[in-house]
PyMOL Python script that loads the backbone (N, CA, C, O; Angstrom):
from pymol import cmd

cmd.read_pdbstr("""\
ATOM      1  N   UNK A   1     -13.935 -20.133  42.679  1.00  0.00           N
ATOM      2  CA  UNK A   1     -13.901 -21.592  42.523  1.00  0.00           C
ATOM      3  C   UNK A   1     -12.496 -22.006  42.102  1.00  0.00           C
ATOM      4  O   UNK A   1     -11.967 -21.474  41.126  1.00  0.00           O
ATOM      5  N   UNK A   2     -11.889 -22.937  42.814  1.00  0.00           N
ATOM      6  CA  UNK A   2     -10.532 -23.356  42.526  1.00  0.00           C
ATOM      7  C   UNK A   2     -10.444 -24.277  41.325  1.00  0.00           C
ATOM      8  O   UNK A   2     -11.409 -24.943  40.949  1.00  0.00           O
ATOM      9  N   UNK A   3      -9.260 -24.295  40.734  1.00  0.00           N
ATOM     10  CA  UNK A   3      -9.013 -25.148  39.582  1.00  0.00           C
ATOM     11  C   UNK A   3      -8.830 -26.586  40.054  1.00  0.00           C
ATOM     12  O   UNK A   3      -8.091 -26.841  41.005  1.00  0.00           O
ATOM     13  N   UNK A   4      -9.494 -27.517  39.397  1.00  0.00           N
ATOM     14  CA  UNK A   4      -9.366 -28.918  39.790  1.00  0.00           C
ATOM     15  C   UNK A   4      -8.017 -29.463  39.340  1.00  0.00           C
ATOM     16  O   UNK A   4      -7.525 -29.109  38.268  1.00  0.00           O
ATOM     17  N   UNK A   5      -7.424 -30.319  40.154  1.00  0.00           N
ATOM     18  CA  UNK A   5      -6.137 -30.921  39.816  1.00  0.00           C
ATOM     19  C   UNK A   5      -6.294 -31.881  38.652  1.00  0.00           C
ATOM     20  O   UNK A   5      -7.316 -32.553  38.514  1.00  0.00           O
ATOM     21  N   UNK A   6      -5.265 -31.935  37.816  1.00  0.00           N
ATOM     22  CA  UNK A   6      -5.329 -32.868  36.690  1.00  0.00           C
ATOM     23  C   UNK A   6      -4.926 -34.262  37.141  1.00  0.00           C
ATOM     24  O   UNK A   6      -4.127 -34.433  38.062  1.00  0.00           O
ATOM     25  N   UNK A   7      -5.491 -35.241  36.477  1.00  0.00           N
ATOM     26  CA  UNK A   7      -5.165 -36.631  36.734  1.00  0.00           C
ATOM     27  C   UNK A   7      -4.421 -37.176  35.527  1.00  0.00           C
ATOM     28  O   UNK A   7      -4.612 -36.702  34.407  1.00  0.00           O
ATOM     29  N   UNK A   8      -3.585 -38.155  35.749  1.00  0.00           N
ATOM     30  CA  UNK A   8      -2.871 -38.818  34.671  1.00  0.00           C
ATOM     31  C   UNK A   8      -3.620 -40.100  34.322  1.00  0.00           C
ATOM     32  O   UNK A   8      -4.044 -40.842  35.208  1.00  0.00           O
ATOM     33  N   UNK A   9      -3.777 -40.353  33.029  1.00  0.00           N
ATOM     34  CA  UNK A   9      -4.517 -41.537  32.603  1.00  0.00           C
ATOM     35  C   UNK A   9      -3.854 -42.135  31.355  1.00  0.00           C
ATOM     36  O   UNK A   9      -3.593 -41.416  30.390  1.00  0.00           O
ATOM     37  N   UNK A  10      -3.584 -43.439  31.369  1.00  0.00           N
ATOM     38  CA  UNK A  10      -3.006 -44.081  30.185  1.00  0.00           C
ATOM     39  C   UNK A  10      -4.002 -44.069  29.020  1.00  0.00           C
ATOM     40  O   UNK A  10      -5.213 -44.160  29.226  1.00  0.00           O
ATOM     41  N   UNK A  11      -3.487 -43.959  27.816  1.00  0.00           N
ATOM     42  CA  UNK A  11      -4.349 -43.914  26.642  1.00  0.00           C
ATOM     43  C   UNK A  11      -5.215 -45.174  26.542  1.00  0.00           C
ATOM     44  O   UNK A  11      -6.339 -45.103  26.047  1.00  0.00           O
ATOM     45  N   UNK A  12      -4.720 -46.308  26.995  1.00  0.00           N
ATOM     46  CA  UNK A  12      -5.515 -47.546  26.948  1.00  0.00           C
ATOM     47  C   UNK A  12      -6.729 -47.447  27.872  1.00  0.00           C
ATOM     48  O   UNK A  12      -7.805 -47.938  27.531  1.00  0.00           O
ATOM     49  N   UNK A  13      -6.566 -46.824  29.026  1.00  0.00           N
ATOM     50  CA  UNK A  13      -7.693 -46.619  29.934  1.00  0.00           C
ATOM     51  C   UNK A  13      -8.671 -45.630  29.342  1.00  0.00           C
ATOM     52  O   UNK A  13      -9.883 -45.827  29.423  1.00  0.00           O
ATOM     53  N   UNK A  14      -8.153 -44.560  28.742  1.00  0.00           N
ATOM     54  CA  UNK A  14      -9.010 -43.573  28.091  1.00  0.00           C
ATOM     55  C   UNK A  14      -9.862 -44.242  27.017  1.00  0.00           C
ATOM     56  O   UNK A  14     -11.057 -43.969  26.904  1.00  0.00           O
ATOM     57  N   UNK A  15      -9.252 -45.106  26.244  1.00  0.00           N
ATOM     58  CA  UNK A  15      -9.971 -45.821  25.179  1.00  0.00           C
ATOM     59  C   UNK A  15     -11.126 -46.633  25.760  1.00  0.00           C
ATOM     60  O   UNK A  15     -12.222 -46.649  25.200  1.00  0.00           O
ATOM     61  N   UNK A  16     -10.882 -47.297  26.869  1.00  0.00           N
ATOM     62  CA  UNK A  16     -11.899 -48.162  27.468  1.00  0.00           C
ATOM     63  C   UNK A  16     -12.964 -47.416  28.267  1.00  0.00           C
ATOM     64  O   UNK A  16     -14.062 -47.931  28.477  1.00  0.00           O
ATOM     65  N   UNK A  17     -12.637 -46.197  28.715  1.00  0.00           N
ATOM     66  CA  UNK A  17     -13.561 -45.454  29.575  1.00  0.00           C
ATOM     67  C   UNK A  17     -13.842 -44.055  29.034  1.00  0.00           C
ATOM     68  O   UNK A  17     -14.077 -43.129  29.810  1.00  0.00           O
ATOM     69  N   UNK A  18     -13.821 -43.894  27.716  1.00  0.00           N
ATOM     70  CA  UNK A  18     -13.922 -42.570  27.116  1.00  0.00           C
ATOM     71  C   UNK A  18     -15.158 -41.799  27.559  1.00  0.00           C
ATOM     72  O   UNK A  18     -15.041 -40.642  27.963  1.00  0.00           O
ATOM     73  N   UNK A  19     -16.327 -42.403  27.495  1.00  0.00           N
ATOM     74  CA  UNK A  19     -17.553 -41.701  27.863  1.00  0.00           C
ATOM     75  C   UNK A  19     -17.508 -41.241  29.323  1.00  0.00           C
ATOM     76  O   UNK A  19     -17.885 -40.111  29.632  1.00  0.00           O
ATOM     77  N   UNK A  20     -17.055 -42.106  30.204  1.00  0.00           N
ATOM     78  CA  UNK A  20     -16.939 -41.764  31.629  1.00  0.00           C
ATOM     79  C   UNK A  20     -15.973 -40.591  31.831  1.00  0.00           C
ATOM     80  O   UNK A  20     -16.262 -39.674  32.600  1.00  0.00           O
ATOM     81  N   UNK A  21     -14.833 -40.620  31.144  1.00  0.00           N
ATOM     82  CA  UNK A  21     -13.827 -39.562  31.270  1.00  0.00           C
ATOM     83  C   UNK A  21     -14.362 -38.251  30.705  1.00  0.00           C
ATOM     84  O   UNK A  21     -14.165 -37.197  31.311  1.00  0.00           O
ATOM     85  N   UNK A  22     -15.034 -38.296  29.556  1.00  0.00           N
ATOM     86  CA  UNK A  22     -15.594 -37.080  28.965  1.00  0.00           C
ATOM     87  C   UNK A  22     -16.614 -36.452  29.911  1.00  0.00           C
ATOM     88  O   UNK A  22     -16.664 -35.229  30.044  1.00  0.00           O
ATOM     89  N   UNK A  23     -17.415 -37.265  30.557  1.00  0.00           N
ATOM     90  CA  UNK A  23     -18.383 -36.732  31.525  1.00  0.00           C
ATOM     91  C   UNK A  23     -17.673 -36.013  32.676  1.00  0.00           C
ATOM     92  O   UNK A  23     -18.147 -34.983  33.155  1.00  0.00           O
ATOM     93  N   UNK A  24     -16.543 -36.558  33.115  1.00  0.00           N
ATOM     94  CA  UNK A  24     -15.778 -35.907  34.180  1.00  0.00           C
ATOM     95  C   UNK A  24     -15.194 -34.581  33.690  1.00  0.00           C
ATOM     96  O   UNK A  24     -15.164 -33.598  34.431  1.00  0.00           O
ATOM     97  N   UNK A  25     -14.731 -34.560  32.442  1.00  0.00           N
ATOM     98  CA  UNK A  25     -14.188 -33.323  31.866  1.00  0.00           C
ATOM     99  C   UNK A  25     -15.286 -32.274  31.751  1.00  0.00           C
ATOM    100  O   UNK A  25     -15.041 -31.092  31.990  1.00  0.00           O
ATOM    101  N   UNK A  26     -16.496 -32.696  31.386  1.00  0.00           N
ATOM    102  CA  UNK A  26     -17.628 -31.767  31.319  1.00  0.00           C
ATOM    103  C   UNK A  26     -17.882 -31.108  32.674  1.00  0.00           C
ATOM    104  O   UNK A  26     -18.388 -29.987  32.742  1.00  0.00           O
ATOM    105  N   UNK A  27     -17.530 -31.808  33.747  1.00  0.00           N
ATOM    106  CA  UNK A  27     -17.732 -31.279  35.101  1.00  0.00           C
ATOM    107  C   UNK A  27     -16.503 -30.518  35.613  1.00  0.00           C
ATOM    108  O   UNK A  27     -16.482 -30.073  36.761  1.00  0.00           O
ATOM    109  N   UNK A  28     -15.484 -30.371  34.764  1.00  0.00           N
ATOM    110  CA  UNK A  28     -14.325 -29.558  35.134  1.00  0.00           C
ATOM    111  C   UNK A  28     -13.021 -30.287  35.340  1.00  0.00           C
ATOM    112  O   UNK A  28     -12.000 -29.640  35.576  1.00  0.00           O
ATOM    113  N   UNK A  29     -13.005 -31.609  35.263  1.00  0.00           N
ATOM    114  CA  UNK A  29     -11.763 -32.368  35.470  1.00  0.00           C
ATOM    115  C   UNK A  29     -10.844 -32.223  34.258  1.00  0.00           C
ATOM    116  O   UNK A  29     -11.303 -32.022  33.134  1.00  0.00           O
ATOM    117  N   UNK A  30      -9.547 -32.328  34.505  1.00  0.00           N
ATOM    118  CA  UNK A  30      -8.529 -32.314  33.450  1.00  0.00           C
ATOM    119  C   UNK A  30      -7.713 -33.596  33.542  1.00  0.00           C
ATOM    120  O   UNK A  30      -7.479 -34.114  34.634  1.00  0.00           O
ATOM    121  N   UNK A  31      -7.285 -34.100  32.404  1.00  0.00           N
ATOM    122  CA  UNK A  31      -6.514 -35.338  32.382  1.00  0.00           C
ATOM    123  C   UNK A  31      -5.281 -35.188  31.502  1.00  0.00           C
ATOM    124  O   UNK A  31      -5.356 -34.646  30.400  1.00  0.00           O
ATOM    125  N   UNK A  32      -4.152 -35.672  31.996  1.00  0.00           N
ATOM    126  CA  UNK A  32      -2.944 -35.782  31.200  1.00  0.00           C
ATOM    127  C   UNK A  32      -2.951 -37.195  30.629  1.00  0.00           C
ATOM    128  O   UNK A  32      -2.935 -38.168  31.383  1.00  0.00           O
ATOM    129  N   UNK A  33      -2.973 -37.314  29.310  1.00  0.00           N
ATOM    130  CA  UNK A  33      -3.003 -38.620  28.650  1.00  0.00           C
ATOM    131  C   UNK A  33      -1.566 -39.100  28.483  1.00  0.00           C
ATOM    132  O   UNK A  33      -0.712 -38.372  27.978  1.00  0.00           O
ATOM    133  N   UNK A  34      -1.312 -40.333  28.912  1.00  0.00           N
ATOM    134  CA  UNK A  34       0.039 -40.886  28.822  1.00  0.00           C
ATOM    135  C   UNK A  34       0.084 -42.113  27.929  1.00  0.00           C
ATOM    136  O   UNK A  34      -0.899 -42.837  27.772  1.00  0.00           O
ATOM    137  N   UNK A  35       1.242 -42.319  27.357  1.00  0.00           N
ATOM    138  CA  UNK A  35       1.505 -43.527  26.561  1.00  0.00           C
ATOM    139  C   UNK A  35       2.893 -43.990  26.967  1.00  0.00           C
ATOM    140  O   UNK A  35       3.878 -43.273  26.788  1.00  0.00           O
ATOM    141  N   UNK A  36       2.961 -45.189  27.513  1.00  0.00           N
ATOM    142  CA  UNK A  36       4.247 -45.680  28.018  1.00  0.00           C
ATOM    143  C   UNK A  36       4.782 -44.805  29.136  1.00  0.00           C
ATOM    144  O   UNK A  36       5.987 -44.569  29.214  1.00  0.00           O
ATOM    145  N   UNK A  37       3.912 -44.325  29.992  1.00  0.00           N
ATOM    146  CA  UNK A  37       4.240 -43.454  31.133  1.00  0.00           C
ATOM    147  C   UNK A  37       4.757 -42.076  30.740  1.00  0.00           C
ATOM    148  O   UNK A  37       5.209 -41.320  31.600  1.00  0.00           O
ATOM    149  N   UNK A  38       4.698 -41.736  29.444  1.00  0.00           N
ATOM    150  CA  UNK A  38       5.111 -40.408  29.007  1.00  0.00           C
ATOM    151  C   UNK A  38       3.883 -39.597  28.617  1.00  0.00           C
ATOM    152  O   UNK A  38       3.003 -40.115  27.929  1.00  0.00           O
ATOM    153  N   UNK A  39       3.802 -38.338  29.038  1.00  0.00           N
ATOM    154  CA  UNK A  39       2.649 -37.517  28.668  1.00  0.00           C
ATOM    155  C   UNK A  39       2.641 -37.237  27.165  1.00  0.00           C
ATOM    156  O   UNK A  39       3.670 -36.898  26.581  1.00  0.00           O
ATOM    157  N   UNK A  40       1.460 -37.383  26.545  1.00  0.00           N
ATOM    158  CA  UNK A  40       1.340 -37.141  25.102  1.00  0.00           C
ATOM    159  C   UNK A  40       0.254 -36.126  24.763  1.00  0.00           C
ATOM    160  O   UNK A  40       0.256 -35.562  23.669  1.00  0.00           O
ATOM    161  N   UNK A  41      -0.675 -35.888  25.689  1.00  0.00           N
ATOM    162  CA  UNK A  41      -1.772 -34.958  25.398  1.00  0.00           C
ATOM    163  C   UNK A  41      -2.459 -34.559  26.690  1.00  0.00           C
ATOM    164  O   UNK A  41      -2.285 -35.177  27.740  1.00  0.00           O
ATOM    165  N   UNK A  42      -3.257 -33.489  26.569  1.00  0.00           N
ATOM    166  CA  UNK A  42      -4.082 -33.039  27.687  1.00  0.00           C
ATOM    167  C   UNK A  42      -5.535 -33.054  27.240  1.00  0.00           C
ATOM    168  O   UNK A  42      -5.851 -32.681  26.111  1.00  0.00           O
ATOM    169  N   UNK A  43      -6.406 -33.483  28.125  1.00  0.00           N
ATOM    170  CA  UNK A  43      -7.851 -33.443  27.897  1.00  0.00           C
ATOM    171  C   UNK A  43      -8.399 -32.510  28.966  1.00  0.00           C
ATOM    172  O   UNK A  43      -8.421 -32.840  30.152  1.00  0.00           O
ATOM    173  N   UNK A  44      -8.843 -31.331  28.520  1.00  0.00           N
ATOM    174  CA  UNK A  44      -9.290 -30.297  29.450  1.00  0.00           C
ATOM    175  C   UNK A  44     -10.656 -29.773  29.038  1.00  0.00           C
ATOM    176  O   UNK A  44     -11.016 -29.846  27.863  1.00  0.00           O
ATOM    177  N   UNK A  45     -11.426 -29.245  29.991  1.00  0.00           N
ATOM    178  CA  UNK A  45     -12.737 -28.686  29.634  1.00  0.00           C
ATOM    179  C   UNK A  45     -12.572 -27.415  28.805  1.00  0.00           C
ATOM    180  O   UNK A  45     -11.563 -26.717  28.909  1.00  0.00           O
ATOM    181  N   UNK A  46     -13.570 -27.129  27.990  1.00  0.00           N
ATOM    182  CA  UNK A  46     -13.578 -25.879  27.241  1.00  0.00           C
ATOM    183  C   UNK A  46     -13.759 -24.720  28.213  1.00  0.00           C
ATOM    184  O   UNK A  46     -14.397 -24.885  29.253  1.00  0.00           O
ATOM    185  N   UNK A  47     -13.206 -23.546  27.892  1.00  0.00           N
ATOM    186  CA  UNK A  47     -13.421 -22.385  28.762  1.00  0.00           C
ATOM    187  C   UNK A  47     -14.907 -22.056  28.872  1.00  0.00           C
ATOM    188  O   UNK A  47     -15.674 -22.300  27.941  1.00  0.00           O
ATOM    189  N   UNK A  48     -15.306 -21.504  30.006  1.00  0.00           N
ATOM    190  CA  UNK A  48     -16.701 -21.126  30.230  1.00  0.00           C
ATOM    191  C   UNK A  48     -17.141 -20.167  29.128  1.00  0.00           C
ATOM    192  O   UNK A  48     -16.420 -19.231  28.781  1.00  0.00           O
ATOM    193  N   UNK A  49     -18.320 -20.407  28.588  1.00  0.00           N
ATOM    194  CA  UNK A  49     -18.853 -19.552  27.536  1.00  0.00           C
ATOM    195  C   UNK A  49     -18.454 -19.970  26.135  1.00  0.00           C
ATOM    196  O   UNK A  49     -18.921 -19.381  25.160  1.00  0.00           O
ATOM    197  N   UNK A  50     -17.597 -20.979  26.016  1.00  0.00           N
ATOM    198  CA  UNK A  50     -17.186 -21.457  24.696  1.00  0.00           C
ATOM    199  C   UNK A  50     -18.303 -22.296  24.102  1.00  0.00           C
ATOM    200  O   UNK A  50     -18.915 -23.108  24.795  1.00  0.00           O
ATOM    201  N   UNK A  51     -18.566 -22.099  22.826  1.00  0.00           N
ATOM    202  CA  UNK A  51     -19.590 -22.882  22.156  1.00  0.00           C
ATOM    203  C   UNK A  51     -19.095 -24.299  21.951  1.00  0.00           C
ATOM    204  O   UNK A  51     -17.953 -24.513  21.543  1.00  0.00           O
ATOM    205  N   UNK A  52     -19.934 -25.248  22.229  1.00  0.00           N
ATOM    206  CA  UNK A  52     -19.607 -26.655  22.020  1.00  0.00           C
ATOM    207  C   UNK A  52     -19.407 -26.919  20.539  1.00  0.00           C
ATOM    208  O   UNK A  52     -19.962 -26.215  19.696  1.00  0.00           O
ATOM    209  N   UNK A  53     -18.605 -27.944  20.219  1.00  0.00           N
ATOM    210  CA  UNK A  53     -18.382 -28.294  18.821  1.00  0.00           C
ATOM    211  C   UNK A  53     -19.543 -29.078  18.233  1.00  0.00           C
ATOM    212  O   UNK A  53     -19.561 -29.354  17.033  1.00  0.00           O
ATOM    213  N   UNK A  54     -20.514 -29.440  19.066  1.00  0.00           N
ATOM    214  CA  UNK A  54     -21.694 -30.121  18.544  1.00  0.00           C
ATOM    215  C   UNK A  54     -22.435 -29.145  17.646  1.00  0.00           C
ATOM    216  O   UNK A  54     -22.597 -27.973  17.986  1.00  0.00           O
ATOM    217  N   UNK A  55     -22.878 -29.630  16.512  1.00  0.00           N
ATOM    218  CA  UNK A  55     -23.558 -28.795  15.518  1.00  0.00           C
ATOM    219  C   UNK A  55     -22.657 -27.697  14.968  1.00  0.00           C
ATOM    220  O   UNK A  55     -23.133 -26.599  14.678  1.00  0.00           O
ATOM    221  N   UNK A  56     -21.361 -27.976  14.819  1.00  0.00           N
ATOM    222  CA  UNK A  56     -20.445 -26.959  14.343  1.00  0.00           C
ATOM    223  C   UNK A  56     -20.470 -26.797  12.828  1.00  0.00           C
ATOM    224  O   UNK A  56     -19.939 -25.818  12.303  1.00  0.00           O
ATOM    225  N   UNK A  57     -21.075 -27.734  12.127  1.00  0.00           N
ATOM    226  CA  UNK A  57     -21.085 -27.642  10.671  1.00  0.00           C
ATOM    227  C   UNK A  57     -22.453 -28.019  10.132  1.00  0.00           C
ATOM    228  O   UNK A  57     -23.199 -28.779  10.749  1.00  0.00           O
ATOM    229  N   UNK A  58     -22.759 -27.476   8.980  1.00  0.00           N
ATOM    230  CA  UNK A  58     -24.008 -27.807   8.305  1.00  0.00           C
ATOM    231  C   UNK A  58     -23.643 -28.451   6.972  1.00  0.00           C
ATOM    232  O   UNK A  58     -22.814 -27.930   6.227  1.00  0.00           O
ATOM    233  N   UNK A  59     -24.250 -29.555   6.688  1.00  0.00           N
ATOM    234  CA  UNK A  59     -23.983 -30.267   5.447  1.00  0.00           C
ATOM    235  C   UNK A  59     -25.200 -30.167   4.556  1.00  0.00           C
ATOM    236  O   UNK A  59     -26.318 -30.464   4.978  1.00  0.00           O
ATOM    237  N   UNK A  60     -24.980 -29.750   3.325  1.00  0.00           N
ATOM    238  CA  UNK A  60     -26.054 -29.702   2.344  1.00  0.00           C
ATOM    239  C   UNK A  60     -25.767 -30.756   1.295  1.00  0.00           C
ATOM    240  O   UNK A  60     -24.664 -30.808   0.753  1.00  0.00           O
ATOM    241  N   UNK A  61     -26.751 -31.597   1.004  1.00  0.00           N
ATOM    242  CA  UNK A  61     -26.592 -32.654   0.016  1.00  0.00           C
ATOM    243  C   UNK A  61     -27.296 -32.226  -1.261  1.00  0.00           C
ATOM    244  O   UNK A  61     -28.489 -31.925  -1.262  1.00  0.00           O
ATOM    245  N   UNK A  62     -26.547 -32.206  -2.332  1.00  0.00           N
ATOM    246  CA  UNK A  62     -27.099 -31.878  -3.644  1.00  0.00           C
ATOM    247  C   UNK A  62     -27.000 -33.113  -4.525  1.00  0.00           C
ATOM    248  O   UNK A  62     -25.905 -33.630  -4.748  1.00  0.00           O
ATOM    249  N   UNK A  63     -28.122 -33.586  -5.021  1.00  0.00           N
ATOM    250  CA  UNK A  63     -28.105 -34.746  -5.910  1.00  0.00           C
ATOM    251  C   UNK A  63     -28.239 -36.052  -5.157  1.00  0.00           C
ATOM    252  O   UNK A  63     -28.593 -36.077  -3.978  1.00  0.00           O
ATOM    253  N   UNK A  64     -27.952 -37.127  -5.851  1.00  0.00           N
ATOM    254  CA  UNK A  64     -28.097 -38.477  -5.334  1.00  0.00           C
ATOM    255  C   UNK A  64     -26.794 -38.895  -4.652  1.00  0.00           C
ATOM    256  O   UNK A  64     -25.759 -38.997  -5.310  1.00  0.00           O
ATOM    257  N   UNK A  65     -26.838 -39.139  -3.334  1.00  0.00           N
ATOM    258  CA  UNK A  65     -25.613 -39.516  -2.629  1.00  0.00           C
ATOM    259  C   UNK A  65     -25.371 -41.019  -2.634  1.00  0.00           C
ATOM    260  O   UNK A  65     -24.345 -41.477  -2.132  1.00  0.00           O
ATOM    261  N   UNK A  66     -26.284 -41.783  -3.184  1.00  0.00           N
ATOM    262  CA  UNK A  66     -26.149 -43.233  -3.205  1.00  0.00           C
ATOM    263  C   UNK A  66     -25.504 -43.704  -4.512  1.00  0.00           C
ATOM    264  O   UNK A  66     -24.657 -44.597  -4.509  1.00  0.00           O
ATOM    265  N   UNK A  67     -25.911 -43.100  -5.617  1.00  0.00           N
ATOM    266  CA  UNK A  67     -25.405 -43.496  -6.928  1.00  0.00           C
ATOM    267  C   UNK A  67     -23.912 -43.154  -7.040  1.00  0.00           C
ATOM    268  O   UNK A  67     -23.507 -42.070  -6.621  1.00  0.00           O
ATOM    269  N   UNK A  68     -23.089 -44.049  -7.594  1.00  0.00           N
ATOM    270  CA  UNK A  68     -21.657 -43.774  -7.734  1.00  0.00           C
ATOM    271  C   UNK A  68     -21.405 -42.533  -8.600  1.00  0.00           C
ATOM    272  O   UNK A  68     -22.170 -42.213  -9.510  1.00  0.00           O
ATOM    273  N   UNK A  69     -20.303 -41.851  -8.277  1.00  0.00           N
ATOM    274  CA  UNK A  69     -19.907 -40.687  -9.068  1.00  0.00           C
ATOM    275  C   UNK A  69     -19.340 -41.123 -10.407  1.00  0.00           C
ATOM    276  O   UNK A  69     -18.761 -42.202 -10.528  1.00  0.00           O
ATOM    277  N   UNK A  70     -19.511 -40.273 -11.410  1.00  0.00           N
ATOM    278  CA  UNK A  70     -18.940 -40.553 -12.728  1.00  0.00           C
ATOM    279  C   UNK A  70     -17.491 -40.099 -12.797  1.00  0.00           C
ATOM    280  O   UNK A  70     -16.759 -40.490 -13.707  1.00  0.00           O
ATOM    281  N   UNK A  71     -17.074 -39.279 -11.846  1.00  0.00           N
ATOM    282  CA  UNK A  71     -15.702 -38.787 -11.846  1.00  0.00           C
ATOM    283  C   UNK A  71     -15.118 -38.890 -10.437  1.00  0.00           C
ATOM    284  O   UNK A  71     -15.838 -39.124  -9.467  1.00  0.00           O
ATOM    285  N   UNK A  72     -13.809 -38.712 -10.345  1.00  0.00           N
ATOM    286  CA  UNK A  72     -13.118 -38.733  -9.060  1.00  0.00           C
ATOM    287  C   UNK A  72     -13.533 -37.514  -8.246  1.00  0.00           C
ATOM    288  O   UNK A  72     -13.823 -36.458  -8.808  1.00  0.00           O
ATOM    289  N   UNK A  73     -13.563 -37.658  -6.927  1.00  0.00           N
ATOM    290  CA  UNK A  73     -13.853 -36.539  -6.042  1.00  0.00           C
ATOM    291  C   UNK A  73     -12.803 -36.508  -4.957  1.00  0.00           C
ATOM    292  O   UNK A  73     -12.389 -37.554  -4.456  1.00  0.00           O
ATOM    293  N   UNK A  74     -12.370 -35.312  -4.589  1.00  0.00           N
ATOM    294  CA  UNK A  74     -11.418 -35.194  -3.498  1.00  0.00           C
ATOM    295  C   UNK A  74     -11.776 -33.968  -2.663  1.00  0.00           C
ATOM    296  O   UNK A  74     -12.445 -33.047  -3.131  1.00  0.00           O
ATOM    297  N   UNK A  75     -11.320 -33.981  -1.438  1.00  0.00           N
ATOM    298  CA  UNK A  75     -11.547 -32.878  -0.514  1.00  0.00           C
ATOM    299  C   UNK A  75     -10.764 -31.656  -0.993  1.00  0.00           C
ATOM    300  O   UNK A  75      -9.582 -31.766  -1.318  1.00  0.00           O
ATOM    301  N   UNK A  76     -11.404 -30.514  -1.037  1.00  0.00           N
ATOM    302  CA  UNK A  76     -10.762 -29.298  -1.517  1.00  0.00           C
ATOM    303  C   UNK A  76     -11.244 -28.123  -0.675  1.00  0.00           C
ATOM    304  O   UNK A  76     -12.428 -27.789  -0.713  1.00  0.00           O
ATOM    305  N   UNK A  77     -10.347 -27.485   0.089  1.00  0.00           N
ATOM    306  CA  UNK A  77     -10.737 -26.381   0.954  1.00  0.00           C
ATOM    307  C   UNK A  77     -11.402 -25.239   0.183  1.00  0.00           C
ATOM    308  O   UNK A  77     -12.262 -24.548   0.730  1.00  0.00           O
ATOM    309  N   UNK A  78     -11.023 -25.033  -1.061  1.00  0.00           N
ATOM    310  CA  UNK A  78     -11.610 -23.955  -1.857  1.00  0.00           C
ATOM    311  C   UNK A  78     -13.091 -24.174  -2.135  1.00  0.00           C
ATOM    312  O   UNK A  78     -13.807 -23.229  -2.468  1.00  0.00           O
ATOM    313  N   UNK A  79     -13.557 -25.416  -2.002  1.00  0.00           N
ATOM    314  CA  UNK A  79     -14.954 -25.727  -2.275  1.00  0.00           C
ATOM    315  C   UNK A  79     -15.832 -25.701  -1.031  1.00  0.00           C
ATOM    316  O   UNK A  79     -17.040 -25.921  -1.122  1.00  0.00           O
ATOM    317  N   UNK A  80     -15.242 -25.437   0.125  1.00  0.00           N
ATOM    318  CA  UNK A  80     -16.032 -25.369   1.349  1.00  0.00           C
ATOM    319  C   UNK A  80     -16.726 -24.019   1.445  1.00  0.00           C
ATOM    320  O   UNK A  80     -16.127 -22.980   1.171  1.00  0.00           O
ATOM    321  N   UNK A  81     -17.979 -24.046   1.830  1.00  0.00           N
ATOM    322  CA  UNK A  81     -18.762 -22.823   2.002  1.00  0.00           C
ATOM    323  C   UNK A  81     -19.079 -22.687   3.488  1.00  0.00           C
ATOM    324  O   UNK A  81     -19.607 -23.612   4.106  1.00  0.00           O
ATOM    325  N   UNK A  82     -18.759 -21.547   4.046  1.00  0.00           N
ATOM    326  CA  UNK A  82     -19.003 -21.312   5.461  1.00  0.00           C
ATOM    327  C   UNK A  82     -20.150 -20.313   5.592  1.00  0.00           C
ATOM    328  O   UNK A  82     -20.068 -19.183   5.112  1.00  0.00           O
ATOM    329  N   UNK A  83     -21.224 -20.757   6.256  1.00  0.00           N
ATOM    330  CA  UNK A  83     -22.353 -19.873   6.539  1.00  0.00           C
ATOM    331  C   UNK A  83     -22.066 -19.103   7.820  1.00  0.00           C
ATOM    332  O   UNK A  83     -21.718 -19.702   8.838  1.00  0.00           O
ATOM    333  N   UNK A  84     -22.204 -17.812   7.780  1.00  0.00           N
ATOM    334  CA  UNK A  84     -21.962 -17.011   8.989  1.00  0.00           C
ATOM    335  C   UNK A  84     -23.205 -16.318   9.413  1.00  0.00           C
ATOM    336  O   UNK A  84     -23.200 -15.596  10.410  1.00  0.00           O
TER     337      UNK A  84
END
""", "prot")
cmd.dss("prot")
cmd.show_as("cartoon", "prot")
cmd.util.cbc("prot")
cmd.orient("prot")
């Protein structure tokens, strides 16, 4: 099966047609994203057999998530737990 040619698409068009473009990428299309006619990114399908990023993380809630915290909270990589 041959590699599909990439298409160039302005970021403004991508913004307006994101779902449509993602569906095309799911089917194997690749897109060069441009801003001001200059390439800034590539949108390409994941390699065959790659796990989708959907359901990539599990969140466990401990305690009341509605009530305000009594102290400051910040993101800290040392506090992340990875289930394998």
